[in-house]
Legacy VTK file of the C-alpha trace (Angstrom):
# vtk DataFile Version 3.0
C-alpha trace
ASCII
DATASET POLYDATA
POINTS 290 float
-15.146 -184.498 137.303
-15.192 -187.925 135.458
-15.987 -185.800 131.973
-13.219 -183.539 132.864
-10.469 -186.548 132.709
-12.304 -187.833 129.829
-11.640 -184.316 127.872
-8.383 -184.123 128.933
-7.519 -187.462 127.732
-8.983 -187.223 124.510
-7.202 -183.817 123.927
-4.038 -185.295 124.680
-4.424 -188.091 122.221
-5.733 -185.657 119.533
-2.228 -183.702 120.016
-0.120 -186.653 120.208
-1.513 -187.934 116.992
-1.478 -184.746 115.401
2.218 -184.362 116.158
2.903 -187.859 114.343
1.246 -186.871 111.148
2.896 -184.517 108.710
0.875 -181.741 106.968
0.129 -182.406 103.294
2.726 -179.780 102.056
5.399 -181.232 104.295
4.809 -184.708 102.605
4.903 -183.078 99.129
8.288 -181.703 99.694
9.585 -185.168 101.193
8.234 -186.896 98.086
10.171 -184.210 95.902
13.461 -184.753 98.255
13.248 -188.618 97.570
12.752 -188.046 93.684
15.711 -185.749 93.526
17.900 -188.310 95.649
16.779 -191.093 93.098
17.821 -188.975 90.290
21.195 -188.041 91.837
21.503 -191.765 92.079
20.882 -192.680 88.839
23.714 -190.407 87.565
26.307 -191.732 89.590
25.415 -195.254 88.128
27.042 -193.897 84.993
30.381 -195.312 85.814
32.957 -193.104 84.449
35.483 -195.100 82.237
38.412 -196.644 84.163
36.754 -196.447 87.725
36.818 -200.067 87.945
39.954 -201.332 86.285
40.134 -204.630 84.576
41.991 -207.557 84.016
42.402 -208.828 80.424
43.734 -211.991 78.462
44.910 -211.159 75.298
45.575 -213.880 72.401
47.745 -213.174 69.236
47.438 -216.060 67.124
48.616 -216.688 63.407
51.529 -216.967 61.418
55.250 -215.739 61.364
53.916 -212.094 61.462
52.681 -212.668 65.187
55.462 -214.851 66.212
57.501 -211.790 65.169
60.215 -213.356 62.722
62.625 -210.875 61.247
62.512 -208.558 64.478
66.295 -208.664 65.246
65.380 -207.978 69.306
63.815 -211.336 69.400
60.928 -209.688 71.543
58.007 -210.858 69.446
57.713 -208.545 66.767
54.487 -206.224 67.121
52.985 -208.313 70.113
54.875 -206.523 72.896
54.064 -203.009 71.675
50.618 -203.922 72.070
50.838 -205.564 75.080
52.710 -202.008 76.345
49.744 -199.852 74.593
47.355 -202.243 76.588
48.858 -201.924 79.860
49.155 -198.141 79.624
45.283 -197.564 79.547
43.472 -196.473 82.912
41.073 -198.849 82.612
43.301 -201.977 82.486
44.819 -203.025 85.789
46.881 -205.846 84.164
47.282 -207.800 81.005
48.364 -211.300 80.183
49.000 -211.772 76.634
49.880 -215.094 74.891
51.545 -215.282 71.562
50.425 -218.396 69.680
51.935 -217.200 66.270
53.493 -220.011 64.517
56.032 -219.644 61.216
54.587 -221.064 58.291
50.925 -221.162 59.376
48.202 -221.399 56.467
44.817 -221.130 57.427
44.180 -225.090 56.977
47.047 -225.615 59.651
45.737 -222.767 62.111
42.386 -224.266 61.967
43.900 -227.573 62.829
45.586 -226.033 65.860
42.540 -224.145 66.884
41.325 -227.863 67.864
44.004 -228.680 70.053
42.910 -228.533 73.754
45.699 -226.226 75.030
45.135 -223.571 72.128
41.274 -223.639 72.303
41.809 -223.352 75.885
43.617 -220.001 75.802
41.234 -218.631 72.968
38.349 -219.252 75.150
39.421 -217.120 77.915
40.812 -214.180 75.507
39.012 -210.656 75.805
40.754 -209.542 72.658
42.329 -211.741 69.750
45.011 -210.504 67.240
45.112 -212.574 64.118
47.573 -212.600 61.143
46.974 -215.237 58.400
46.662 -215.826 54.800
50.340 -214.895 53.656
51.439 -218.366 53.617
48.432 -219.703 51.592
49.727 -217.228 48.949
52.733 -218.477 49.069
51.601 -222.081 48.861
49.991 -221.063 45.334
53.281 -219.733 44.217
55.426 -222.852 45.025
52.501 -225.049 43.807
52.095 -223.726 40.657
55.496 -221.892 39.639
55.953 -223.193 36.349
52.479 -222.505 35.266
51.103 -219.656 37.554
48.662 -217.181 36.297
45.953 -214.461 37.634
43.513 -217.116 37.035
45.118 -219.692 39.531
45.047 -217.305 42.164
41.451 -216.222 41.637
40.584 -219.979 41.956
42.840 -220.679 45.402
41.418 -217.391 46.554
37.800 -219.122 46.527
39.177 -221.778 48.818
40.984 -219.068 50.722
38.063 -217.584 52.055
36.333 -220.846 52.723
39.196 -222.008 54.972
39.338 -218.088 56.666
35.404 -218.401 57.349
36.183 -221.414 59.193
38.788 -220.298 61.029
36.338 -217.290 62.000
33.841 -219.998 63.161
35.991 -222.115 65.143
37.302 -219.009 66.841
33.858 -217.483 67.535
32.515 -221.155 68.841
35.232 -220.928 71.461
34.851 -217.611 72.323
31.619 -215.428 71.143
32.514 -212.081 72.916
36.388 -211.212 72.261
37.163 -208.527 69.718
39.201 -209.942 67.069
41.516 -207.684 65.074
42.425 -209.436 61.655
45.796 -208.142 60.345
46.559 -207.760 56.980
49.491 -208.879 54.913
51.625 -207.722 52.214
53.657 -208.378 49.289
57.125 -209.316 50.719
58.321 -209.454 46.651
57.568 -205.739 46.072
61.566 -204.725 46.046
62.739 -207.841 45.066
60.534 -208.642 42.268
59.428 -204.989 41.340
58.734 -205.578 37.942
56.088 -208.428 38.922
53.060 -206.242 39.107
50.665 -208.990 39.368
51.630 -210.239 42.498
50.459 -206.568 44.061
47.146 -207.216 42.527
47.023 -210.860 43.641
48.163 -209.448 47.472
45.172 -206.454 46.852
42.488 -209.289 46.047
43.346 -211.181 48.951
43.441 -208.651 51.457
39.957 -207.748 50.266
38.882 -211.206 50.709
39.762 -211.264 54.053
38.239 -207.903 55.158
35.425 -209.303 53.252
35.036 -212.285 55.208
35.676 -210.227 58.347
32.685 -208.272 58.124
30.391 -211.074 58.148
31.167 -211.427 62.129
30.459 -209.098 65.097
33.339 -207.612 67.009
35.931 -208.034 64.243
37.827 -205.587 62.778
40.020 -205.431 59.607
43.260 -203.892 59.744
45.105 -202.805 56.587
49.247 -202.794 56.739
50.539 -203.428 53.385
50.788 -200.051 52.465
53.254 -199.188 55.537
55.657 -201.235 53.745
55.103 -199.911 49.964
55.347 -196.346 50.793
57.675 -196.229 53.360
61.553 -195.155 52.050
63.086 -196.658 55.391
64.273 -200.131 55.454
61.278 -202.156 57.272
62.629 -205.475 56.703
64.845 -208.225 58.606
67.717 -209.884 57.164
65.716 -212.409 55.074
63.953 -209.303 53.337
60.825 -211.060 53.577
59.452 -210.477 57.308
59.480 -207.029 59.258
62.483 -205.728 61.203
61.641 -204.222 64.595
60.840 -200.966 62.756
58.460 -202.502 60.634
56.504 -204.337 63.224
56.373 -201.132 65.093
54.789 -199.525 62.618
52.326 -202.582 62.432
51.480 -202.047 65.885
50.964 -198.527 65.735
48.483 -199.120 62.698
46.498 -201.600 64.846
46.743 -199.142 68.128
44.761 -196.683 65.699
41.837 -199.340 65.300
41.801 -200.148 68.534
41.181 -196.317 69.961
38.403 -196.316 67.253
36.527 -199.366 68.457
38.007 -199.070 72.343
37.050 -202.346 73.257
39.080 -202.569 76.940
35.627 -202.642 78.497
35.082 -205.338 76.189
32.566 -207.888 76.892
28.723 -207.947 75.985
26.954 -207.114 79.338
29.010 -204.895 80.975
28.543 -201.170 80.950
30.479 -198.524 79.064
31.355 -195.060 80.484
27.884 -193.471 79.897
26.230 -196.209 81.851
25.095 -198.023 78.643
25.309 -201.708 77.940
27.910 -202.632 75.556
26.693 -203.947 72.145
28.429 -206.196 69.619
29.486 -204.429 66.473
30.116 -205.491 63.049
33.635 -205.421 61.983
34.958 -202.478 60.485
38.134 -202.188 58.206
40.638 -199.846 59.027
41.675 -198.198 55.470
LINES 1 291
290 0 1 2 3 4 5 6 7 8 9 10 11 12 13 14 15 16 17 18 19 20 21 22 23 24 25 26 27 28 29 30 31 32 33 34 35 36 37 38 39 40 41 42 43 44 45 46 47 48 49 50 51 52 53 54 55 56 57 58 59 60 61 62 63 64 65 66 67 68 69 70 71 72 73 74 75 76 77 78 79 80 81 82 83 84 85 86 87 88 89 90 91 92 93 94 95 96 97 98 99 100 101 102 103 104 105 106 107 108 109 110 111 112 113 114 115 116 117 118 119 120 121 122 123 124 125 126 127 128 129 130 131 132 133 134 135 136 137 138 139 140 141 142 143 144 145 146 147 148 149 150 151 152 153 154 155 156 157 158 159 160 161 162 163 164 165 166 167 168 169 170 171 172 173 174 175 176 177 178 179 180 181 182 183 184 185 186 187 188 189 190 191 192 193 194 195 196 197 198 199 200 201 202 203 204 205 206 207 208 209 210 211 212 213 214 215 216 217 218 219 220 221 222 223 224 225 226 227 228 229 230 231 232 233 234 235 236 237 238 239 240 241 242 243 244 245 246 247 248 249 250 251 252 253 254 255 256 257 258 259 260 261 262 263 264 265 266 267 268 269 270 271 272 273 274 275 276 277 278 279 280 281 282 283 284 285 286 287 288 289
Protein backbone atom coordinates (compact mmCIF):
# COMPACT_ATOMS: atom_id res chain seq x y z
CA UNK A 1 0.00 0.00 0.00
CA UNK A 2 2.79 2.39 0.86
CA UNK A 3 4.59 1.55 -2.39
CA UNK A 4 1.44 2.37 -4.31
CA UNK A 5 1.22 5.82 -2.64
CA UNK A 6 4.87 6.52 -3.40
CA UNK A 7 4.31 5.55 -7.04
CA UNK A 8 1.30 7.85 -7.29
CA UNK A 9 3.15 10.74 -5.67
CA UNK A 10 6.12 10.33 -8.02
CA UNK A 11 3.81 10.21 -11.03
CA UNK A 12 2.06 13.42 -10.04
CA UNK A 13 5.41 15.22 -9.58
CA UNK A 14 6.57 14.12 -13.05
CA UNK A 15 3.36 15.42 -14.63
CA UNK A 16 3.65 18.77 -12.82
CA UNK A 17 7.31 19.22 -13.78
CA UNK A 18 6.62 18.24 -17.36
CA UNK A 19 3.84 20.79 -17.60
CA UNK A 20 6.19 23.54 -16.33
CA UNK A 21 8.83 22.80 -18.98
CA UNK A 22 8.21 23.84 -22.61
CA UNK A 23 9.22 21.46 -25.40
CA UNK A 24 12.33 22.33 -27.38
CA UNK A 25 10.40 23.35 -30.49
CA UNK A 26 8.27 25.73 -28.40
CA UNK A 27 11.37 27.32 -26.85
CA UNK A 28 12.77 27.91 -30.32
CA UNK A 29 9.56 29.62 -31.42
CA UNK A 30 9.61 31.84 -28.34
CA UNK A 31 13.21 32.92 -29.06
CA UNK A 32 12.27 33.77 -32.65
CA UNK A 33 9.33 35.86 -31.43
CA UNK A 34 11.58 37.79 -29.05
CA UNK A 35 14.06 38.45 -31.87
CA UNK A 36 11.27 39.71 -34.14
CA UNK A 37 10.06 42.07 -31.41
CA UNK A 38 13.60 43.39 -30.94
CA UNK A 39 13.91 44.04 -34.69
CA UNK A 40 10.53 45.76 -34.69
CA UNK A 41 11.57 47.92 -31.72
CA UNK A 42 14.85 48.86 -33.44
CA UNK A 43 12.88 49.97 -36.50
CA UNK A 44 10.67 52.16 -34.32
CA UNK A 45 13.81 53.77 -32.85
CA UNK A 46 14.34 55.48 -36.21
CA UNK A 47 12.45 58.56 -35.15
CA UNK A 48 10.76 60.38 -38.05
CA UNK A 49 11.73 63.96 -38.71
CA UNK A 50 9.60 66.37 -36.70
CA UNK A 51 8.36 63.65 -34.29
CA UNK A 52 9.63 65.71 -31.37
CA UNK A 53 9.42 69.43 -32.36
CA UNK A 54 12.28 71.50 -30.95
CA UNK A 55 12.63 75.02 -29.63
CA UNK A 56 15.34 77.00 -31.39
CA UNK A 57 17.41 79.99 -30.35
CA UNK A 58 18.66 81.91 -33.39
CA UNK A 59 21.12 84.81 -33.50
CA UNK A 60 21.67 87.15 -36.44
CA UNK A 61 24.77 89.29 -36.00
CA UNK A 62 27.01 91.55 -38.04
CA UNK A 63 26.64 94.81 -39.92
CA UNK A 64 23.84 96.90 -41.46
CA UNK A 65 22.69 94.04 -43.70
CA UNK A 66 21.67 92.14 -40.58
CA UNK A 67 20.27 95.23 -38.86
CA UNK A 68 18.08 95.77 -41.93
CA UNK A 69 19.15 99.28 -42.90
CA UNK A 70 17.32 100.33 -46.06
CA UNK A 71 14.23 98.23 -45.37
CA UNK A 72 11.42 100.74 -45.81
CA UNK A 73 9.11 98.67 -43.58
CA UNK A 74 11.57 98.94 -40.66
CA UNK A 75 10.94 95.26 -39.93
CA UNK A 76 14.56 94.13 -39.87
CA UNK A 77 15.71 93.24 -43.37
CA UNK A 78 16.20 89.54 -44.15
CA UNK A 79 15.81 88.40 -40.53
CA UNK A 80 11.97 88.29 -40.26
CA UNK A 81 11.77 86.28 -43.49
CA UNK A 82 14.17 83.70 -42.04
CA UNK A 83 12.24 83.64 -38.77
CA UNK A 84 9.01 82.94 -40.65
CA UNK A 85 10.59 80.14 -42.65
CA UNK A 86 12.02 78.42 -39.57
CA UNK A 87 8.77 78.71 -37.61
CA UNK A 88 6.86 77.00 -40.44
CA UNK A 89 8.95 73.82 -40.24
CA UNK A 90 7.25 70.77 -38.73
CA UNK A 91 10.28 69.96 -36.61
CA UNK A 92 10.22 73.38 -34.90
CA UNK A 93 7.87 74.11 -32.02
CA UNK A 94 9.09 77.62 -31.23
CA UNK A 95 11.82 79.93 -32.51
CA UNK A 96 13.36 82.87 -30.67
CA UNK A 97 15.49 85.08 -32.90
CA UNK A 98 17.77 87.86 -31.69
CA UNK A 99 18.98 90.52 -34.13
CA UNK A 100 22.40 91.81 -33.13
CA UNK A 101 23.14 93.60 -36.40
CA UNK A 102 24.84 96.97 -36.05
CA UNK A 103 25.29 99.49 -38.83
CA UNK A 104 28.90 100.11 -39.82
CA UNK A 105 30.36 97.04 -38.11
CA UNK A 106 33.69 95.84 -39.43
CA UNK A 107 35.42 92.59 -38.48
CA UNK A 108 37.53 94.27 -35.79
CA UNK A 109 34.45 95.88 -34.24
CA UNK A 110 32.45 92.65 -34.40
CA UNK A 111 35.28 90.83 -32.67
CA UNK A 112 35.18 93.39 -29.87
CA UNK A 113 31.41 92.97 -29.53
CA UNK A 114 31.77 89.19 -29.31
CA UNK A 115 33.82 89.76 -26.18
CA UNK A 116 30.98 91.64 -24.50
CA UNK A 117 29.26 89.46 -21.90
CA UNK A 118 25.69 90.14 -23.06
CA UNK A 119 26.44 89.29 -26.69
CA UNK A 120 28.68 86.35 -25.85
CA UNK A 121 25.89 84.84 -23.75
CA UNK A 122 23.35 85.08 -26.61
CA UNK A 123 25.78 83.61 -29.14
CA UNK A 124 26.69 80.75 -26.80
CA UNK A 125 23.01 79.67 -26.57
CA UNK A 126 22.25 79.84 -30.30
CA UNK A 127 21.29 76.80 -32.35
CA UNK A 128 21.86 78.75 -35.59
CA UNK A 129 23.83 81.91 -36.32
CA UNK A 130 23.51 84.23 -39.33
CA UNK A 131 26.44 86.52 -40.02
CA UNK A 132 26.96 89.43 -42.41
CA UNK A 133 30.36 91.09 -42.32
CA UNK A 134 33.07 92.41 -44.64
CA UNK A 135 31.40 95.18 -46.61
CA UNK A 136 32.50 97.88 -44.20
CA UNK A 137 36.04 96.53 -44.20
CA UNK A 138 36.12 97.21 -47.94
CA UNK A 139 34.62 100.67 -47.43
CA UNK A 140 37.29 101.54 -44.87
CA UNK A 141 39.98 100.81 -47.46
CA UNK A 142 38.19 103.10 -49.93
CA UNK A 143 38.01 105.90 -47.37
CA UNK A 144 41.56 105.52 -46.06
CA UNK A 145 43.20 105.37 -49.50
CA UNK A 146 40.71 107.38 -51.54
CA UNK A 147 43.31 109.56 -53.25
CA UNK A 148 45.89 106.84 -53.71
CA UNK A 149 43.93 103.62 -54.10
CA UNK A 150 44.94 100.63 -56.20
CA UNK A 151 44.25 96.92 -56.61
CA UNK A 152 47.52 96.28 -54.78
CA UNK A 153 46.20 98.23 -51.79
CA UNK A 154 43.08 96.07 -51.64
CA UNK A 155 45.15 92.89 -51.87
CA UNK A 156 47.32 94.02 -48.98
CA UNK A 157 44.29 94.89 -46.85
CA UNK A 158 42.55 91.66 -47.84
CA UNK A 159 45.23 89.64 -46.07
CA UNK A 160 44.52 91.59 -42.88
CA UNK A 161 40.77 91.10 -43.39
CA UNK A 162 41.20 87.33 -43.67
CA UNK A 163 43.10 87.27 -40.40
CA UNK A 164 40.37 89.26 -38.61
CA UNK A 165 37.55 87.14 -40.07
CA UNK A 166 39.36 84.03 -38.95
CA UNK A 167 39.52 85.48 -35.44
CA UNK A 168 35.77 86.16 -35.57
CA UNK A 169 35.07 82.49 -36.37
CA UNK A 170 37.50 81.33 -33.71
CA UNK A 171 35.69 83.44 -31.13
CA UNK A 172 32.25 82.23 -32.20
CA UNK A 173 33.40 78.61 -32.06
CA UNK A 174 34.94 79.25 -28.66
CA UNK A 175 31.54 80.44 -27.45
CA UNK A 176 29.49 77.91 -29.37
CA UNK A 177 31.14 74.80 -30.89
CA UNK A 178 27.95 73.34 -32.38
CA UNK A 179 25.68 76.00 -33.91
CA UNK A 180 25.33 76.01 -37.68
CA UNK A 181 26.68 79.32 -39.02
CA UNK A 182 25.56 80.99 -42.23
CA UNK A 183 28.07 83.53 -43.49
CA UNK A 184 26.27 85.77 -45.97
CA UNK A 185 28.43 87.42 -48.60
CA UNK A 186 28.26 91.08 -49.64
CA UNK A 187 27.92 93.00 -52.90
CA UNK A 188 29.31 96.06 -54.64
CA UNK A 189 26.96 98.89 -53.62
CA UNK A 190 28.44 101.12 -56.34
CA UNK A 191 27.80 98.81 -59.29
CA UNK A 192 25.16 101.22 -60.61
CA UNK A 193 26.44 104.62 -59.50
CA UNK A 194 30.06 103.80 -60.43
CA UNK A 195 29.42 101.23 -63.14
CA UNK A 196 32.49 102.40 -65.10
CA UNK A 197 34.85 101.44 -62.28
CA UNK A 198 35.12 97.71 -62.98
CA UNK A 199 37.95 97.28 -60.50
CA UNK A 200 35.51 97.49 -57.58
CA UNK A 201 33.67 94.39 -58.82
CA UNK A 202 37.00 92.55 -58.98
CA UNK A 203 37.80 93.58 -55.41
CA UNK A 204 34.38 92.48 -54.11
CA UNK A 205 34.70 89.12 -55.88
CA UNK A 206 38.13 88.51 -54.37
CA UNK A 207 37.08 89.51 -50.87
CA UNK A 208 33.98 87.31 -51.08
CA UNK A 209 36.18 84.42 -52.18
CA UNK A 210 38.42 85.14 -49.20
CA UNK A 211 35.39 85.02 -46.90
CA UNK A 212 34.30 81.71 -48.38
CA UNK A 213 37.83 80.30 -48.00
CA UNK A 214 37.87 81.17 -44.30
CA UNK A 215 34.40 79.67 -43.82
CA UNK A 216 35.54 76.40 -45.44
CA UNK A 217 38.04 75.91 -42.62
CA UNK A 218 35.32 75.38 -40.03
CA UNK A 219 32.73 72.69 -39.34
CA UNK A 220 29.04 73.49 -39.75
CA UNK A 221 29.55 76.73 -41.66
CA UNK A 222 27.80 77.59 -44.92
CA UNK A 223 28.81 80.47 -47.16
CA UNK A 224 25.84 82.12 -48.91
CA UNK A 225 26.54 84.02 -52.12
CA UNK A 226 24.22 87.02 -52.67
CA UNK A 227 26.03 89.55 -54.89
CA UNK A 228 24.59 88.11 -58.11
CA UNK A 229 21.07 88.79 -56.80
CA UNK A 230 21.68 92.52 -57.11
CA UNK A 231 23.78 92.47 -60.27
CA UNK A 232 21.35 90.42 -62.36
CA UNK A 233 18.01 91.86 -61.26
CA UNK A 234 16.12 94.32 -63.44
CA UNK A 235 14.08 95.43 -60.42
CA UNK A 236 15.15 98.13 -58.03
CA UNK A 237 16.47 96.28 -55.00
CA UNK A 238 17.95 99.26 -53.16
CA UNK A 239 16.56 101.62 -50.55
CA UNK A 240 16.46 105.39 -50.68
CA UNK A 241 20.16 105.64 -49.89
CA UNK A 242 20.92 103.56 -53.03
CA UNK A 243 23.42 101.64 -50.91
CA UNK A 244 21.46 99.19 -48.77
CA UNK A 245 18.77 96.77 -49.96
CA UNK A 246 15.09 97.62 -49.78
CA UNK A 247 12.59 95.07 -48.51
CA UNK A 248 12.46 93.34 -51.90
CA UNK A 249 16.24 93.03 -51.90
CA UNK A 250 16.27 91.62 -48.37
CA UNK A 251 13.52 89.16 -49.28
CA UNK A 252 15.65 87.82 -52.14
CA UNK A 253 18.62 87.52 -49.78
CA UNK A 254 16.44 85.56 -47.35
CA UNK A 255 15.33 83.30 -50.18
CA UNK A 256 18.94 82.52 -51.02
CA UNK A 257 19.65 81.76 -47.35
CA UNK A 258 16.55 79.55 -47.23
CA UNK A 259 17.82 77.55 -50.19
CA UNK A 260 21.06 76.93 -48.32
CA UNK A 261 19.14 75.85 -45.23
CA UNK A 262 17.14 73.35 -47.23
CA UNK A 263 20.37 71.77 -48.49
CA UNK A 264 21.98 71.65 -45.05
CA UNK A 265 18.84 70.85 -43.02
CA UNK A 266 20.29 71.99 -39.67
CA UNK A 267 16.98 72.27 -37.83
CA UNK A 268 17.60 69.21 -35.65
CA UNK A 269 21.06 70.61 -35.29
CA UNK A 270 23.43 69.70 -32.52
CA UNK A 271 25.97 66.92 -32.40
CA UNK A 272 24.73 63.83 -30.61
CA UNK A 273 21.07 64.23 -31.57
CA UNK A 274 19.36 61.81 -33.92
CA UNK A 275 18.25 62.58 -37.44
CA UNK A 276 15.24 61.10 -39.22
CA UNK A 277 17.23 57.93 -40.06
CA UNK A 278 18.04 57.27 -36.43
CA UNK A 279 21.68 58.15 -37.02
CA UNK A 280 23.81 60.44 -34.93
CA UNK A 281 24.18 63.82 -36.60
CA UNK A 282 27.79 64.57 -37.50
CA UNK A 283 29.36 67.96 -38.07
CA UNK A 284 29.81 68.82 -41.76
CA UNK A 285 32.51 70.94 -43.28
CA UNK A 286 31.40 74.27 -44.65
CA UNK A 287 29.75 74.38 -48.02
CA UNK A 288 29.51 77.35 -50.32
CA UNK A 289 26.23 78.18 -51.96
CA UNK A 290 26.94 79.21 -55.49
